[in-house]
LUMSE-333255 format. One record per residue (C-alpha): residue number from 1; residue in one letter; x, y, z. Coordinates in Angstrom, 2 decimals, always signed. Example, Ala and Ser with C-alpha at 12.3 -4.5 7.8 and 13.67 -1.06 7.14 Angstrom:
REM LUMSE-333255
(1,'A',(+12.30,-4.50,+7.80))
(2,'S',(+13.67,-1.06,+7.14))
//
This chain:
REM LUMSE-333255
(1,'M',(-98.46,-36.80,-3.13))
(2,'D',(-98.16,-39.45,-0.59))
(3,'K',(-94.94,-40.98,-2.38))
(4,'L',(-93.10,-37.61,-2.33))
(5,'S',(-91.85,-38.13,+1.18))
(6,'I',(-90.22,-41.39,-0.32))
(7,'I',(-88.94,-39.28,-3.23))
(8,'T',(-87.39,-36.76,-0.98))
(9,'E',(-85.88,-39.24,+1.28))
(10,'K',(-84.02,-40.84,-1.59))
(11,'I',(-82.85,-37.16,-2.93))
(12,'H',(-81.63,-36.57,+0.72))
(13,'E',(-79.74,-39.84,+0.97))
(14,'S',(-78.29,-39.35,-2.51))
(15,'F',(-77.06,-35.56,-1.69))
(16,'E',(-75.79,-36.68,+1.55))
(17,'S',(-73.59,-39.50,+0.04))
(18,'M',(-72.44,-37.30,-2.77))
(19,'T',(-71.60,-34.31,-0.46))
(20,'Q',(-69.40,-36.44,+1.73))
(21,'A',(-67.73,-37.88,-1.04))
(22,'R',(-67.10,-34.35,-2.49))
(23,'D',(-65.82,-33.12,+1.10))
(24,'K',(-63.49,-36.40,+1.21))
(25,'A',(-62.18,-35.78,-2.26))
(26,'L',(-61.31,-32.00,-1.49))
(27,'I',(-59.06,-33.10,+1.25))
(28,'R',(-57.38,-35.68,-0.87))
(29,'A',(-57.05,-33.37,-3.79))
(30,'R',(-55.45,-30.73,-1.88))
(31,'K',(-52.88,-33.42,-0.41))
(32,'L',(-52.29,-34.31,-3.80))
(33,'T',(-51.23,-30.94,-4.87))
(34,'R',(-49.18,-30.38,-2.15))
(35,'E',(-47.18,-33.87,-2.50))
(36,'S',(-46.87,-33.03,-6.11))
(37,'A',(-45.39,-29.80,-5.44))
(38,'Q',(-42.83,-31.17,-2.83))
(39,'A',(-42.04,-33.78,-5.42))
(40,'I',(-40.92,-30.93,-7.84))
(41,'R',(-39.21,-29.09,-5.19))
(42,'A',(-37.24,-32.07,-4.19))
(43,'I',(-36.12,-33.02,-7.87))
(44,'H',(-34.86,-29.40,-8.06))
(45,'R',(-32.80,-29.68,-5.15))
(46,'S',(-31.36,-33.06,-6.73))
(47,'D',(-32.92,-35.28,-3.81))
(48,'V',(-34.01,-37.97,-6.04))
(49,'E',(-35.29,-40.25,-3.10))
(50,'L',(-37.40,-37.73,-1.67))
(51,'A',(-38.84,-36.60,-4.89))
(52,'N',(-39.78,-40.49,-5.50))
(53,'E',(-41.38,-40.58,-2.12))
(54,'H',(-43.52,-37.93,-2.83))
(55,'L',(-44.60,-39.30,-6.02))
(56,'A',(-45.41,-42.77,-4.24))
(57,'N',(-47.58,-40.78,-2.06))
(58,'G',(-49.23,-39.15,-4.67))
(59,'R',(-49.96,-42.37,-6.77))
(60,'E',(-51.85,-43.56,-3.77))
(61,'I',(-53.72,-40.53,-3.44))
(62,'T',(-54.74,-40.66,-7.03))
(63,'T',(-55.69,-44.06,-6.87))
(64,'S',(-57.90,-43.44,-3.77))
(65,'L',(-59.59,-40.62,-5.43))
(66,'K',(-60.65,-42.96,-8.42))
(67,'E',(-61.82,-45.45,-6.03))
(68,'D',(-63.68,-43.18,-3.57))
(69,'L',(-65.36,-41.61,-6.72))
(70,'I',(-66.18,-44.65,-8.91))
(71,'D',(-70.17,-44.13,-8.07))
(72,'F',(-69.59,-39.93,-8.65))
(73,'P',(-68.05,-39.26,-12.03))
(74,'S',(-69.19,-35.94,-12.10))
(75,'L',(-66.92,-35.54,-8.60))
(76,'F',(-64.12,-37.14,-10.33))
(77,'H',(-64.17,-35.02,-13.26))
(78,'A',(-64.92,-32.00,-11.34))
(79,'G',(-62.34,-29.01,-11.77))
(80,'Y',(-60.49,-29.37,-8.21))
(81,'T',(-60.27,-33.14,-8.86))
(82,'Q',(-58.79,-33.11,-12.35))
(83,'D',(-56.58,-29.72,-11.49))
(84,'A',(-55.02,-32.01,-8.55))
(85,'I',(-54.46,-35.01,-10.83))
(86,'K',(-52.82,-32.54,-13.55))
(87,'E',(-50.31,-31.22,-10.85))
(88,'F',(-49.33,-34.86,-10.12))
(89,'V',(-48.77,-35.68,-14.00))
(90,'E',(-46.70,-32.53,-14.10))
(91,'A',(-44.46,-33.56,-11.23))
(92,'T',(-44.38,-37.31,-12.43))
(93,'V',(-43.17,-36.21,-15.96))
(94,'T',(-40.95,-33.63,-14.82))
(95,'I',(-38.92,-36.21,-12.59))
(96,'A',(-38.71,-38.85,-15.37))
(97,'L',(-37.40,-36.20,-17.86))
(98,'V',(-34.86,-34.74,-15.42))
(99,'Q',(-33.60,-38.05,-14.84))
(100,'D',(-33.63,-39.20,-18.38))
(101,'Q',(-36.05,-41.78,-18.04))
(102,'Q',(-38.99,-42.94,-20.23))
(103,'L',(-42.29,-40.79,-20.04))
(104,'P',(-45.14,-42.31,-17.90))
(105,'D',(-48.21,-43.32,-19.89))
(106,'P',(-51.44,-41.84,-19.00))
(107,'D',(-53.35,-45.23,-19.01))
(108,'E',(-50.79,-46.54,-16.74))
(109,'M',(-51.35,-43.64,-14.71))
(110,'G',(-54.97,-44.07,-14.96))
(111,'V',(-55.51,-40.25,-15.86))
(112,'D',(-57.87,-38.79,-18.68))
(113,'Y',(-55.89,-37.88,-21.80))
(114,'S',(-56.95,-34.16,-21.32))
(115,'T',(-55.58,-33.70,-17.84))
(116,'Y',(-52.32,-35.80,-19.03))
(117,'L',(-51.75,-33.13,-21.80))
(118,'K',(-52.46,-30.23,-19.23))
(119,'G',(-50.01,-31.55,-16.82))
(120,'L',(-47.59,-32.18,-19.75))
(121,'A',(-47.89,-28.51,-20.85))
(122,'E',(-46.72,-27.37,-17.53))
(123,'V',(-43.72,-29.30,-17.55))
(124,'P',(-41.53,-26.97,-19.71))
(125,'G',(-41.83,-24.21,-17.10))
(126,'E',(-40.12,-26.60,-14.50))
(127,'L',(-37.57,-27.77,-17.18))
(128,'R',(-36.73,-24.09,-17.98))
(129,'R',(-36.14,-23.75,-14.21))
(130,'R',(-33.85,-26.55,-14.35))
(131,'C',(-32.10,-25.12,-17.42))
(132,'L',(-31.54,-21.81,-15.76))
(133,'D',(-30.24,-23.59,-12.64))
(134,'L',(-27.52,-25.34,-14.87))
(135,'L',(-26.72,-22.19,-17.00))
(136,'R',(-25.65,-20.49,-13.83))
(137,'Q',(-23.01,-22.92,-13.40))
(138,'G',(-21.96,-22.81,-17.15))
(139,'F',(-23.36,-24.09,-20.17))
(140,'S',(-23.69,-28.05,-20.36))
(141,'P',(-24.98,-30.51,-22.76))
(142,'E',(-27.58,-31.37,-20.09))
(143,'V',(-29.32,-28.09,-21.14))
(144,'E',(-29.60,-29.02,-24.70))
(145,'R',(-31.09,-32.31,-23.61))
(146,'L',(-33.90,-30.48,-21.57))
(147,'L',(-34.40,-27.98,-24.36))
(148,'G',(-34.88,-30.74,-26.99))
(149,'C',(-37.33,-32.49,-24.60))
(150,'M',(-39.16,-28.86,-24.02))
(151,'D',(-39.25,-28.73,-27.95))
(152,'E',(-40.83,-32.23,-28.42))
(153,'I',(-43.47,-31.57,-25.87))
(154,'Y',(-44.57,-28.45,-27.85))
(155,'A',(-44.24,-30.41,-31.01))
(156,'V',(-46.74,-32.85,-29.92))
(157,'L',(-49.18,-30.42,-28.12))
(158,'V',(-49.53,-28.04,-31.36))
(159,'T',(-50.92,-31.22,-32.84))
(160,'M',(-53.75,-31.39,-30.58))
(161,'D',(-56.07,-28.90,-32.55))
(162,'Y',(-59.43,-29.93,-31.02))
(163,'P',(-62.16,-28.14,-29.46))
(164,'D',(-61.87,-26.83,-26.07))
(165,'A',(-64.70,-29.02,-24.91))
(166,'I',(-62.43,-31.92,-25.63))
(167,'T',(-59.01,-30.60,-24.56))
(168,'H',(-60.32,-28.19,-21.80))
(169,'G',(-58.13,-25.16,-22.17))
(170,'L',(-55.09,-26.89,-23.67))
(171,'R',(-54.90,-24.26,-26.65))
(172,'R',(-54.09,-21.53,-24.44))
(173,'M',(-51.30,-23.65,-22.35))
(174,'T',(-49.84,-24.40,-25.65))
(175,'D',(-49.18,-20.99,-26.69))
(176,'L',(-47.44,-20.36,-22.95))
(177,'V',(-45.10,-23.19,-23.64))
(178,'R',(-44.07,-21.44,-27.00))
(179,'G',(-43.13,-18.36,-25.05))
(180,'I',(-41.43,-20.44,-22.62))
(181,'L',(-39.13,-22.62,-25.32))
(182,'E',(-38.48,-19.37,-27.25))
(183,'R',(-37.18,-17.46,-24.08))
(184,'T',(-35.20,-20.64,-23.03))
(185,'R',(-33.54,-21.04,-26.20))
(186,'G',(-32.61,-17.40,-26.11))
(187,'D',(-31.10,-18.05,-22.75))
(188,'M',(-29.32,-20.94,-23.85))
(189,'T',(-27.59,-19.12,-26.89))
(190,'I',(-26.42,-16.44,-24.74))
(191,'S',(-24.96,-18.83,-22.22))
(192,'M',(-23.10,-20.38,-25.49))
(193,'R',(-21.93,-16.88,-26.55))
(194,'E',(-20.57,-15.87,-23.29))
(195,'E',(-18.96,-19.28,-22.53))
(196,'K',(-17.21,-18.96,-26.13))
(197,'L',(-16.12,-15.48,-25.49))
(198,'T',(-14.60,-16.35,-22.07))
(199,'N',(-12.74,-19.20,-23.40))
(200,'E',(-11.35,-17.10,-26.15))
(201,'I',(-10.29,-14.51,-23.71))
(202,'I',(-8.70,-16.87,-21.55))
(203,'S',(-6.87,-18.30,-24.36))
(204,'L',(-5.63,-15.00,-25.68))
(205,'H',(-4.39,-14.21,-22.08))
(206,'E',(-2.44,-17.64,-22.11))
(207,'K',(-0.93,-16.74,-25.61))
(208,'L',(+0.19,-13.45,-24.36))
(209,'E',(+1.71,-14.78,-21.35))
(210,'Q',(+3.72,-17.26,-23.36))
(211,'I',(+4.90,-14.43,-25.79))
(212,'E',(+6.20,-12.65,-22.61))
(213,'V',(+8.00,-15.60,-21.39))
(214,'N',(+9.41,-16.27,-24.92))
(215,'N',(+10.60,-12.73,-24.98))
(216,'K',(+12.40,-12.66,-21.75))
//
């Protein structure tokens, strides 16, 4: 039993280091979530510069998280850490698609594939919001482009038919994406019909006015 005190001390040191790393990671994860949310808010307001600024901050935090937790992989893959990184993926992909840019690669971002896919699965919700904002001003080709992006994301997600132990709940998120896609397509169809009807009414009104002028 003489060695017990030595073993106990090692365990204390290990747990103390892990606790400090965890506390630091929690702070960084919360900050990463805020930066991601602010980036999305900025792009919806068409403030590209501010959106990219928040993304840059988020990128730095993500890198710091990986570096700080390199000796604690269990903490890096913990729910709160990966959830924050998922939010960053969502913001990065959303901003790229809104600006019609290339999708960021998960390897270049340094994120797990399952986390990347879960972030990707939340993007259609933000694109739907963007589509609705555009439809309030009338139908535009941009809505069709964004709907196409949503459709492609869903088409990819349904191919990820793997156990939840691998994808960590992606199947449930994929089902939600399908609902978002169908509702947005319905909204777009209604908007197109309303615009067509409005144009026909305007055209008819102009013809009637012309007839009245000709009859005078």
